[in-house]
C-alpha positions in Angstrom: 0.0 0.0 0.0 1.2 3.4 -0.7 1.7 6.2 1.8 -0.5 9.0 0.4 1.0 11.4 3.0 4.1 11.5 1.0 3.0 11.7 -2.7 6.6 11.9 -4.0 7.5 8.3 -2.7 6.3 5.5 -4.9 5.6 2.1 -3.5 5.8 -0.8 -6.0 2.7 -2.9 -6.5 3.5 -6.6 -7.0 1.9 -8.2 -10.0 -1.5 -9.6 -9.6 -2.6 -12.8 -11.2 0.7 -13.4 -13.1 0.5 -16.2 -15.7 2.6 -17.5 -18.7 1.6 -19.3 -21.9 3.6 -21.2 -24.6 2.6 -21.1 -28.3 4.2 -23.0 -31.2 4.3 -21.1 -34.5 3.0 -22.3 -36.9 0.9 -24.8 -35.1 0.6 -27.2 -38.0 3.3 -29.7 -37.1 5.8 -27.6 -39.1 6.8 -25.6 -36.0 9.6 -23.1 -36.7 9.6 -21.2 -33.3 8.1 -21.2 -29.8 6.8 -18.0 -28.2 6.5 -17.6 -24.4 4.2 -14.8 -23.1 3.6 -13.7 -19.5 1.0 -11.1 -18.2 -0.4 -9.5 -15.0 -3.7 -7.8 -14.3 -2.2 -5.1 -12.2 1.3 -3.9 -11.4 3.1 -0.8 -10.5 5.3 0.6 -12.0 5.4 -1.1 -15.4 6.6 -4.7 -15.3 9.8 -6.2 -16.6 10.2 -9.9 -17.6 12.8 -12.7 -17.6 12.4 -16.0 -19.4 14.0 -19.4 -18.8 14.0 -22.7 -20.5 14.9 -26.2 -19.3 15.5 -29.2 -21.5 14.7 -32.8 -20.4 14.8 -31.8 -16.7 18.2 -30.3 -17.1 19.3 -26.9 -15.7 17.3 -23.8 -16.4 18.9 -21.6 -19.0 17.9 -17.9 -19.4 16.5 -17.0 -22.8 18.4 -13.9 -24.0 16.3 -13.2 -27.1 14.6 -9.8 -27.4 11.5 -9.4 -25.2 8.5 -7.4 -26.4 6.3 -5.5 -23.9 2.9 -3.8 -23.7 1.7 -1.8 -20.7 -1.9 -0.6 -20.9 -2.9 1.7 -18.0 -5.7 1.0 -15.7 -7.9 4.0 -15.3 -8.0 5.5 -11.8 -5.8 7.0 -9.3 -3.2 6.1 -8.6 -2.2 4.6 -12.0 -1.6 0.9 -12.4 -0.7 -1.1 -15.5 -1.7 -4.4 -17.1 1.8 -5.4 -18.4 2.4 -8.1 -21.0 5.7 -9.4 -22.3 6.8 -12.2 -24.7 9.9 -13.8 -26.2 10.3 -16.0 -29.3 12.9 -18.8 -29.8 13.4 -20.7 -33.0 13.3 -24.5 -32.6 16.8 -24.9 -34.1 18.1 -22.9 -31.1 16.1 -25.0 -28.7 17.4 -28.3 -30.1 16.1 -31.8 -29.6 14.3 -32.7 -26.4 11.4 -31.8 -24.2 11.4 -28.1 -23.3 9.6 -26.4 -20.4 9.5 -22.7 -19.9 9.3 -20.3 -16.8 8.6 -16.6 -16.9 9.2 -13.9 -14.2 7.1 -10.7 -14.4 8.0 -8.1 -11.7 7.8 -4.3 -11.0 10.6 -2.4 -12.8 12.3 -1.3 -9.7 15.7 -2.0 -8.3 15.6 -5.5 -6.9 12.1 -6.1 -8.4 13.2 -9.6 -9.6 13.7 -10.7 -6.1 10.2 -9.7 -5.0 8.4 -12.3 -7.2 8.5 -16.0 -8.1 8.4 -17.5 -11.5 5.4 -18.7 -13.4 5.6 -21.9 -15.5 4.3 -22.0 -19.0 1.1 -23.8 -19.6 2.7 -26.5 -21.6 6.0 -28.2 -22.7 7.3 -28.5 -26.3 8.9 -31.7 -27.4 11.2 -31.5 -30.5 13.0 -34.4 -32.3 15.1 -34.9 -35.4 13.8 -37.1 -38.2 15.7 -40.5 -38.3 17.1 -41.5 -41.7 19.0 -44.6 -43.1 19.9 -45.9 -46.5 19.8 -49.1 -48.5 21.4 -50.0 -51.8 20.5 -52.2 -54.7 22.4 -54.3 -55.5 23.5 -54.6 -51.8 27.1 -54.4 -50.6 28.9 -57.7 -49.9 31.3 -57.7 -47.0 31.4 -53.9 -47.4 32.0 -53.9 -51.1 29.9 -53.2 -54.2 30.2 -56.0 -56.6 28.6 -54.3 -59.6 29.7 -51.3 -61.6 26.9 -49.1 -60.3 24.2 -49.3 -57.5 21.1 -47.3 -56.5 21.1 -46.1 -52.8 18.0 -44.8 -51.2 18.0 -42.5 -48.1 14.6 -42.8 -46.3 13.1 -41.8 -42.9 12.7 -44.3 -40.2 10.8 -41.6 -38.2 9.5 -38.2 -39.3 10.5 -36.3 -36.2 9.0 -33.1 -34.8 8.7 -30.8 -36.5 8.3 -33.1 -39.5 11.4 -33.6 -41.7 12.6 -35.2 -44.9 15.5 -37.6 -45.9 18.3 -36.2 -47.9 21.7 -37.3 -49.3 24.6 -35.0 -48.6 28.3 -35.0 -49.6 29.8 -32.7 -47.0 27.5 -29.7 -46.9 26.3 -30.3 -50.5 22.9 -32.0 -51.1 23.3 -34.7 -53.7 21.0 -37.1 -55.4 17.3 -36.4 -55.9 14.4 -37.3 -53.7 16.6 -39.3 -51.5 18.0 -41.4 -54.4 21.7 -41.6 -55.1 23.4 -43.5 -57.9 27.0 -44.6 -57.2 29.2 -45.8 -60.0 32.7 -47.4 -60.1 35.2 -45.0 -61.6 38.2 -47.1 -62.8 40.1 -43.9 -63.7 40.1 -42.6 -60.2 41.1 -44.2 -57.0 39.6 -41.4 -54.8 36.9 -42.6 -52.4 33.9 -40.4 -51.8 31.8 -40.4 -48.6 28.0 -39.7 -48.5 25.7 -39.2 -45.6 22.0 -40.1 -45.4 20.5 -37.4 -43.1 17.1 -36.5 -41.6 16.5 -32.8 -42.2 13.8 -30.5 -40.5 13.5 -27.1 -38.9 15.7 -28.4 -36.2 18.5 -28.9 -38.7 20.3 -32.0 -40.1 21.1 -35.2 -38.4 23.2 -38.0 -40.0 21.5 -41.3 -40.0 24.0 -43.4 -42.0 27.2 -43.1 -44.0 28.1 -44.5 -47.4 31.6 -44.8 -48.7 31.3 -46.7 -52.0 34.1 -49.4 -52.2 33.9 -51.6 -55.3 35.2 -55.2 -55.4 36.7 -56.1 -58.7 39.3 -58.4 -60.4 40.2 -57.4 -64.0 41.0 -60.0 -66.6 44.5 -60.8 -67.7 45.9 -58.9 -64.8 47.9 -61.7 -63.1 51.7 -62.1 -63.8 53.7 -65.2 -62.8 57.5 -65.3 -62.9 60.5 -67.2 -61.3 64.1 -66.4 -60.5 65.1 -68.6 -63.4 63.1 -70.5 -66.1 65.9 -73.2 -66.6 67.7 -74.6 -63.6 70.6 -77.1 -63.7 70.5 -79.4 -60.7 74.1 -80.3 -60.2 73.8 -82.0 -56.9 70.8 -84.3 -57.5 69.3 -82.7 -54.5 65.5 -83.1 -54.5 65.3 -80.2 -52.1 66.7 -77.8 -54.7 64.1 -75.0 -54.8 63.3 -72.1 -57.1 61.2 -69.1 -56.1 58.0 -68.5 -58.1 56.3 -65.1 -57.7 52.6 -64.4 -58.5 51.8 -60.7 -58.7 48.7 -58.5 -59.5 48.6 -54.7 -59.4 46.3 -53.0 -56.8 44.7 -51.2 -59.8 43.4 -54.5 -61.0 42.0 -56.0 -57.9 40.1 -55.0 -54.8 40.1 -56.1 -52.0 43.5 -57.9 -51.5 43.1 -61.3 -53.2 44.1 -64.8 -52.2 46.7 -66.8 -54.1 47.0 -70.6 -54.8 49.5 -72.5 -56.9 49.4 -75.7 -58.9 51.9 -77.7 -60.9 49.4 -79.3 -63.1 46.6 -76.7 -63.4 44.1 -79.0 -61.6 45.2 -79.5 -58.0 45.8 -76.2 -56.3 47.2 -75.7 -52.8 45.2 -74.0 -50.1 44.5 -70.3 -51.0 46.6 -67.9 -48.9 46.7 -64.2 -48.6 49.6 -62.4 -50.2 51.8 -59.5 -49.2 52.2 -56.0 -50.5 55.2 -55.6 -52.9 58.1 -53.5 -52.0 56.9 -50.6 -54.0 53.5 -50.8 -52.5 51.7 -51.0 -55.8 50.9 -54.7 -56.0 49.8 -57.8 -54.1 52.0 -60.8 -54.4 52.6 -64.3 -53.2 55.7 -66.5 -53.5 56.1 -70.3 -53.4 59.0 -72.6 -53.7 59.1 -75.2 -56.4 61.2 -78.4 -55.9 61.7 -80.9 -58.8 61.0 -84.5 -58.6 64.0 -86.8 -58.4 66.0 -86.3 -61.6 64.4 -83.1 -62.6 61.8 -82.3 -65.3 59.8 -79.5 -67.0 57.0 -78.1 -65.0 54.1 -75.7 -65.8 53.3 -73.7 -62.7 49.9 -72.1 -62.4 48.9 -69.2 -60.1 45.2 -68.6 -59.4 44.2 -65.3 -58.0 40.8 -65.1 -56.3 38.7 -62.1 -55.3 37.6 -63.1 -51.9 34.4 -60.9 -52.2 33.2 -61.6 -55.8 34.8 -65.1 -55.8 36.0 -64.3 -59.3 39.3 -65.8 -60.4 42.2 -65.1 -62.8 44.9 -67.7 -63.7 48.3 -67.2 -65.1 51.1 -69.7 -65.7 54.8 -70.1 -66.5 57.2 -72.9 -67.5 60.2 -74.0 -65.4 62.7 -76.6 -66.5 64.9 -78.5 -64.0 67.8 -80.2 -65.7 68.7 -83.1 -63.4 71.0 -86.1 -63.5 69.4 -89.5 -63.4 69.7 -90.9 -59.9 71.0 -94.4 -59.4 71.6 -96.8 -56.5 72.6 -100.5 -56.2 71.6 -103.7 -54.5 73.5 -107.0 -54.2 72.5 -110.6 -54.0 73.4 -112.1 -51.6 73.1 -109.0 -49.6 75.9 -107.6 -47.4 75.7 -108.4 -43.7 76.9 -105.6 -41.4 78.7 -104.1 -44.4 80.4 -107.4 -45.5 79.9 -110.0 -48.1 79.7 -113.5 -46.6 79.9 -115.5 -49.8 82.8 -115.9 -52.2 80.9 -113.8 -54.9 77.8 -111.6 -55.2 75.8 -110.0 -58.0 75.3 -106.3 -57.7 72.7 -104.4 -59.8 72.9 -100.7 -60.5 69.4 -99.3 -61.3 67.8 -95.9 -61.6 65.7 -94.4 -58.9 64.7 -91.5 -61.2 65.4 -91.2 -64.9 66.5 -87.6 -64.7 65.9 -84.8 -67.3 67.0 -85.4 -70.0 66.4 -89.2 -69.5 69.5 -91.2 -68.5 70.7 -94.8 -67.8 72.4 -96.6 -64.8 76.0 -97.8 -65.2 78.8 -99.3 -63.1 82.2 -97.5 -63.2 85.6 -98.2 -61.7 87.2 -94.8 -61.8 86.6 -93.6 -65.4 86.2 -97.1 -66.8 82.8 -98.5 -67.3 82.6 -102.1 -65.8 79.9 -104.7 -65.7 77.2 -105.1 -68.3 73.7 -103.6 -68.4 74.1 -102.4 -64.8 75.1 -105.9 -63.6 78.5 -106.3 -61.7 79.8 -109.6 -60.2 82.2 -109.1 -57.3 84.4 -112.0 -56.2 86.7 -112.5 -53.2 90.3 -112.7 -54.2 92.3 -114.3 -51.4 95.6 -113.6 -53.1 95.1 -109.8 -53.0 94.4 -107.5 -50.1 93.7 -104.6 -52.4 90.2 -103.3 -52.1 88.5 -102.0 -55.3 85.9 -99.3 -55.3 83.0 -99.2 -57.8 80.5 -96.5 -58.3 76.9 -96.9 -59.4 76.2 -93.8 -61.5 73.3 -92.2 -63.4 74.5 -91.1 -66.9 72.8 -88.8 -69.4 73.6 -86.0 -71.8 74.4 -83.9 -68.8 77.2 -86.2 -67.8 77.7 -88.7 -64.9 76.5 -88.5 -61.4 77.5 -91.0 -58.6 74.4 -92.5 -56.9 76.1 -95.0 -54.6 79.5 -96.5 -53.9 80.5 -100.2 -53.5 83.8 -101.3 -51.9 83.5 -105.1 -51.7 84.6 -106.2 -48.2 84.5 -109.9 -47.5 84.0 -111.5 -44.2 86.1 -114.7 -43.7 87.9 -116.9 -41.2 90.3 -119.5 -42.5 90.9 -122.8 -40.9 93.9 -123.7 -38.8 94.8 -120.0 -38.5 94.7 -119.5 -34.7 97.9 -119.6 -32.5 97.9 -119.8 -28.7 101.1 -119.1 -26.8 102.2 -118.1 -23.3 105.1 -116.3 -21.8 106.3 -119.7 -20.5 105.0 -123.2 -20.8 106.5 -124.3 -17.6 106.4 -121.9 -14.6 108.1 -122.5 -11.2 106.1 -121.0 -8.4 108.4 -120.4 -5.4 106.1 -118.4 -3.2 103.2 -120.8 -3.0 101.0 -117.9 -4.1 97.8 -119.2 -5.8 97.5 -115.7 -7.4 100.6 -116.3 -9.5 99.6 -115.6 -13.1 100.9 -116.2 -16.6 99.9 -114.3 -19.7 98.4 -116.4 -22.5 98.1 -114.7 -25.9 95.7 -115.8 -28.7 96.7 -114.4 -32.1 95.4 -114.6 -35.6 96.9 -112.9 -38.7 94.8 -110.2 -40.4 95.3 -112.2 -43.6 93.2 -115.0 -42.1 90.2 -113.2 -40.7 88.0 -110.2 -41.5 86.6 -108.2 -39.8 88.3 -108.1 -36.4 87.1 -111.2 -34.5 86.1 -111.9 -31.0 88.2 -114.1 -28.6 87.1 -116.3 -25.8 89.2 -118.7 -23.6 88.6 -122.0 -21.8 90.6 -124.2 -19.5 88.6 -127.3 -20.3 87.5 -126.8 -23.9 83.8 -126.7 -23.0 83.2 -123.7 -20.8 84.4 -120.4 -22.5 84.4 -117.0 -21.0 82.4 -114.1 -22.6 83.7 -113.3 -26.1 85.6 -110.0 -26.2 87.2 -108.0 -29.0 91.0 -108.1 -29.2 93.6 -105.6 -30.0 96.0 -105.1 -32.9 99.5 -106.5 -32.3 102.5 -104.3 -32.1 103.6 -104.9 -35.7 100.0 -104.2 -36.8 99.7 -107.5 -38.7 97.5 -109.5 -36.3 94.6 -109.4 -33.9 95.2 -110.7 -30.5 93.8 -111.0 -27.0 95.5 -111.9 -23.8 94.2 -113.6 -20.6 95.8 -114.4 -17.3 96.0 -118.0 -16.2 96.3 -118.7 -12.4 96.9 -122.2 -11.2 94.8 -124.0 -8.6 96.3 -124.6 -5.2 99.3 -127.0 -5.6 99.9 -126.2 -9.3 99.2 -128.5 -12.2 99.2 -128.9 -15.9 96.5 -127.0 -17.9 95.3 -127.2 -21.4 94.2 -123.7 -22.5 91.8 -123.3 -25.4 91.2 -120.1 -27.5 88.1 -119.8 -29.6 88.2 -117.1 -32.4 84.7 -116.2 -33.8 84.0 -114.1 -36.9 81.4 -111.7 -35.7 79.7 -111.5 -39.1 79.7 -115.1 -40.3 79.6 -116.6 -36.8 82.2 -119.2 -37.9 84.8 -120.3 -35.3 88.3 -121.6 -35.1 89.9 -123.2 -32.0 93.5 -123.7 -30.9 95.1 -124.8 -27.6 98.4 -125.0 -25.6 99.6 -126.7 -22.5 100.9 -124.8 -19.5 102.5 -126.4 -16.4 102.7 -124.7 -13.0 105.5 -126.3 -10.9 104.7 -125.4 -7.3 106.2 -126.3 -4.0 104.0 -127.8 -1.3 101.5 -125.4 0.1 102.9 -125.8 3.6 106.4 -126.2 5.1 107.8 -129.7 5.7 106.5 -131.5 8.8 109.0 -132.8 11.3 108.0 -135.6 13.7 110.0 -136.1 17.0 108.9 -138.7 19.6 105.5 -139.0 17.8 104.9 -135.2 18.0 104.6 -133.3 14.7 106.0 -129.8 14.1 105.6 -127.5 11.1 106.9 -124.0 10.2 109.1 -121.7 12.2 106.8 -121.1 15.1 108.8 -120.4 18.3 106.4 -122.7 20.1 107.7 -125.6 18.1 109.9 -126.9 20.9 110.5 -130.4 22.3 112.3 -131.4 25.6 114.7 -134.3 25.3 116.9 -136.1 27.8 120.5 -135.8 27.2 121.9 -139.0 25.9 118.6 -140.3 24.6 118.6 -141.6 21.0 115.7 -140.2 19.0 114.3 -140.6 15.5 113.5 -137.4 13.5 111.2 -137.8 10.5 110.8 -135.1 7.8 107.7 -135.4 5.5 106.6 -133.2 2.6 103.0 -133.0 1.4 101.6 -131.5 -1.8 103.1 -129.4 -4.6 103.4 -130.2 -8.3 105.0 -132.3 -9.4 105.1 -134.4 -6.1 108.4 -134.6 -4.2 110.4 -137.7 -5.2 113.5 -137.1 -3.0 113.6 -135.7 0.6 116.8 -134.7 2.4 116.9 -134.3 6.2 120.0 -132.8 7.8 120.4 -132.7 11.6 123.7 -131.3 12.6 126.3 -133.3 10.7 123.8 -136.1 10.1 122.2 -136.1 6.6 119.6 -138.7 5.4 117.9 -138.9 2.0 114.7 -140.7 1.3 112.9 -141.6 -1.9 109.5 -140.0 -2.1 108.4 -137.4 0.4 109.8 -138.8 3.7 113.3 -138.9 5.3 114.3 -140.0 8.8 117.5 -139.5 10.9 118.5 -140.9 14.3 120.7 -138.8 16.7 121.7 -138.3 20.3 120.6 -134.9 21.8 122.8 -132.4 23.5 121.9 -128.9 24.8 124.7 -126.7 23.4 123.5 -123.4 22.0 122.7 -123.3 18.3 123.9 -119.8 17.0 122.6 -118.1 13.9 124.5 -115.0 12.8 123.6 -112.8 9.8 124.1 -109.3 8.3 121.9 -107.3 6.0 123.9 -108.0 2.8 124.9 -111.3 1.2 128.1 -109.9 -0.2 130.0 -108.8 2.8 131.9 -106.0 1.2 130.6 -102.5 2.1 131.4 -98.9 1.3 132.2 -96.2 3.7 129.1 -94.7 5.1 126.9 -97.8 4.6 124.7 -99.0 7.5 125.5 -102.5 8.6 123.0 -104.4 10.7 124.0 -107.6 12.7 121.4 -110.1 13.8 122.4 -112.8 16.2 120.1 -115.5 17.7 120.9 -118.6 19.8 118.8 -121.6 20.7 119.7 -123.9 23.6 118.6 -125.3 26.9 118.9 -123.5 29.2 118.4 -120.2 27.1 121.9 -118.9 26.2 123.2 -115.4 26.5 124.2 -113.7 23.2 127.2 -111.5 22.9 128.5 -109.5 19.8 132.3 -109.0 19.8 134.8 -107.3 17.5 137.5 -110.0 17.3 140.5 -107.8 16.6 139.7 -105.5 19.5 138.4 -108.3 21.9 135.7 -105.8 22.7 132.0 -106.7 23.4 129.7 -104.5 21.3 126.4 -105.7 22.8 125.0 -108.4 25.0 121.4 -109.7 25.4 120.0 -112.4 27.7 117.0 -113.6 25.5 115.4 -113.1 22.1 117.4 -111.7 19.2 120.4 -109.5 19.3 120.5 -106.7 16.8 123.2 -104.0 16.3 123.8 -101.4 13.6 127.0 -99.7 12.6 127.6 -96.7 10.2 130.7 -98.0 8.6 134.1 -96.4 8.4 137.4 -97.7 7.1 138.5 -98.9 10.5 135.4 -101.1 10.8 136.9 -103.8 8.5 137.5 -107.0 10.5 135.9 -110.1 12.0 132.8 -110.0 14.2 131.8 -112.8 16.5 128.4 -113.8 17.8 128.6 -116.0 20.9 125.9 -118.1 22.5 126.7 -119.3 26.0 124.8 -121.4 28.5 125.8 -123.8 31.3 126.5 -126.5 28.7 128.7 -124.8 26.2 129.8 -121.7 24.3 129.1 -121.6 20.6 130.5 -118.9 18.3 129.8 -117.8 14.7 132.1 -115.3 12.9 131.5 -113.0 9.9 134.2 -111.1 8.1 133.4 -107.6 7.0 135.3 -105.5 4.5 134.9 -101.8 4.0 136.0 -100.4 0.7 138.2 -97.2 1.1 140.2 -95.3 -1.4 143.8 -96.6 -1.8 146.7 -94.5 -0.6 150.3 -95.2 -1.4 152.5 -95.4 1.8 155.8 -93.6 1.4 157.2 -94.7 4.8 157.9 -98.3 3.8 160.6 -100.5 2.5 160.2 -103.8 0.6 163.0 -106.4 0.5 162.8 -109.7 -1.4 165.1 -112.5 -0.2 165.4 -115.5 -2.5 165.1 -118.9 -0.8 165.2 -122.5 -1.9 163.2 -122.5 -5.2 160.4 -121.9 -5.6 160.3 -120.0 -2.3 161.2 -116.5 -1.4 160.6 -113.9 1.3 159.2 -110.4 1.0 159.8 -108.2 4.0 157.8 -105.0 4.3 158.8 -102.4 6.9 156.5 -99.4 7.8 158.4 -96.8 9.9 157.4 -94.1 12.3 153.9 -95.3 13.0 151.3 -92.7 13.9 147.7 -93.1 15.0 146.3 -92.7 11.4 148.5 -95.7 10.3 146.2 -98.2 12.1 143.9 -99.0 9.2 143.4 -101.3 6.2 146.3 -102.0 3.8 146.6 -103.7 0.4 149.8 -105.5 -0.7 150.3 -106.4 -4.4 152.9 -109.1 -5.2 153.8 -110.0 -8.7 156.5 -112.2 -10.3 155.8 -111.3 -14.0 153.9 -114.6 -14.5 150.2 -114.7 -14.6 148.0 -112.1 -12.7 149.4 -110.1 -9.7 148.3 -111.3 -6.2 146.5 -108.7 -4.2 146.4 -109.2 -0.4 144.5 -107.0 2.1 145.3 -106.8 5.8 144.5 -104.7 8.8 147.0 -103.0 11.2 145.5 -102.5 14.7 146.8 -100.8 17.8 146.4 -102.8 21.0 147.1 -101.2 24.4 145.4 -103.8 26.7 147.0 -107.1 27.7 146.2 -110.2 25.6 143.4 -112.5 26.9 144.9 -115.5 28.8 143.0 -117.8 26.4 145.1 -116.6 23.5 148.8 -117.4 22.9 151.3 -114.5 23.2 154.8 -114.5 21.8 157.9 -114.1 23.9 158.4 -110.5 23.1 155.0 -109.4 24.5 154.2 -105.7 24.4 152.0 -104.1 21.7 152.3 -103.1 18.1 152.6 -99.4 19.1 156.3 -99.4 18.1 158.5 -97.5 15.9 158.1 -99.9 13.0 156.3 -103.0 11.9 158.1 -105.6 9.8 155.9 -107.8 7.6 157.5 -110.9 6.2 156.1 -112.4 3.0 157.1 -115.9 2.0 156.3 -116.6 -1.6 156.2 -119.9 -3.5 156.4 -119.5 -7.3 155.2 -122.4 -9.4 157.0 -122.7 -12.7 153.8 -122.7 -14.8 152.9 -119.3 -13.3 149.4 -120.4 -12.6 149.3 -119.1 -9.0 151.2 -117.5 -6.2 150.7 -118.5 -2.6 151.5 -115.8 -0.1 151.8 -116.1 3.7 151.7 -112.9 5.8 153.4 -113.1 9.1 153.3 -110.2 11.6 156.5 -109.6 13.4 154.5 -109.6 16.6 153.5 -113.2 15.8 150.1 -112.7 17.4 148.0 -115.8 17.0 144.8 -115.1 15.1 141.5 -116.7 16.2 140.3 -119.2 13.8 137.0 -118.5 12.3 134.2 -120.9 13.3 132.0 -121.6 10.4 129.0 -123.5 11.9 126.6 -122.6 9.0 125.8 -125.3 6.5 125.9 -124.5 2.8 122.6 -125.3 0.9 122.7 -128.0 -1.6 120.1 -128.6 -4.5 118.2 -131.8 -5.0 117.1 -133.0 -8.4 113.5 -131.9 -8.0 113.2 -129.1 -10.5 115.6 -126.7 -8.7 113.9 -126.8 -5.3 115.8 -128.0 -2.2 114.2 -129.0 1.1 116.8 -128.7 3.9 116.2 -129.4 7.6 118.6 -128.1 10.3 118.6 -129.7 13.8 121.2 -129.1 16.5 122.0 -132.4 18.4 
């Protein structure tokens, strides 16, 4: 309400009865625009309007088109207006969809828009494009036209609102007529055109479908077939020899990319396959490899190009000639076995596997000389010649000769009585009773008597053979051989060894044998029987207690061995008995004196300076004797033991030359054994000596040697050489020793007494010269005339029995 007390201040009057209407123009289904009008029955001051539209429940958008107004006054005071406003929007601006409208009518004062609410139009307007699509006659196949031209019709699927029509367009240019478009294949142009079938109305244009005419075609006589070479010489008879064949068609002559298939006879084609684009990009092509049959030939190669859409085909061909040798191979009757002929002769036929191109024949050649007849060759084993001949089975034509197979006749044979068996020795003496003793047996056959290398097997009884094994080539290369080791059974024996040689191809066999004798001592030591009790071996427990003075029989018996013992010798002390066969007996009366055994570690008792000398001394007696090792020249005990074995080791020097004594002593007796030891030292000529020869009654003479001014180093070994011009000189060695202690009362001493440590030593040599000059006997006397101890040699020398070189000796101390 207005304040009339202040006529200059205007109060706005809000619109009364505001409303809005929506009107399509024209209203005949061919609507071009929509007008929205709003009005009020009373408003002050004059009204202003705003209009909004909303499509498909989207956001409201203000319509900014020009608004037309009318403001009739309402008579009376104060003045009011009936304001009306409208706005028009073309349907093309509205676009497709359902449109609703809202209008705002308000006093034209500042902020008047905020004083009112909007009024919705009395209706909505729905607009839609017409929907169009096309069809062609003839229709497209797999996206291609298969005819030179086709009629394509663009028609409406729905008329839309406002109502529309169907039209062809190329870009923005309408083409065709009445929705009809004729498309034609232009061979002169490769440019592709695109057309759109559109629904068109007051809303505008809307594409329904698109047409890009692509024509499928395959022009006649457009296929080209070529190869890398039309004539190929096959020099190696290799059926895998290949030539590349290329089938090509220009892209101008076919669409889409075709398939290719090849044939060698024009009837049977391989499976169609797609090709590739040529290097220059202007063609489609496919390659295949052509291989000739055996021997070559002339081939007509066909290529068939197929349009995969129209299924039309074009064929082209080319000729390719393979010039190939005829191919030959051979067979023999009887056939070879493991690469060997097993008969004396065989017939071998050379025949063609393929006749080749140009046609050829099969022939036998030896080198450059044709052999055989009509491809037939007879090969025969020639025992007199070891030369192997080589033949070739060849295919021969105008191209020349080509080897198909090779024949080198190799015969398998094993000649009779060609095997030899031998051993390292036919008679073997086995001294150690070792059953593992072995002898090598060799079975040999000359290469001239067997082919191929045979197998060997051995047997000790001629029935059971070991597994056959291959041999080796002999050292001279002329034989095959195999060795085996033969071991005797316990006790030895005589064995017949068989060797069986087998030809591994013909399976024929040859056998030879030899005899081998193993002479073997008995398996155990001899058995000694005393008082009915048997003893064997060297066991220390082999003891027997006897009463002094009793007479006993001792029997020695030998068992086993090969050949059997035929003579047995038993020695007991000085008693020796020999028996025929394997038994000997001796009778004796027992004493208890010690039995001494004295040895050193070298059979030859001459040593060198620096050698190690080991003495071993043992004594048997009852009661047990005491053993003493003594240096005889020095009368010095080196070592004494009560029981067991005495051992003593010396690192030898020149002064150690002399006689060593092993003594065994018990209550019954003292027994001694001596060993002389010589140490080799470099000779030195003594200048402080004189030699005087005094002739005696023929054939005797005396040589006196005087050594003056003795010093400590003079007590050593000496060598005296005496010669008379006849025969060989006599060389005598002696030892000069210094003695300070008195002599033993058991030894004789000359009247002069004293020692040798004097100013001089005079050695007298008495020589007897035999006229024949065969020998010189020299006696050496020391001026001191010291009596030397006689050497006791209690050992017995071994003697051989006539039993193949074996001796069985028994020692027994009585």
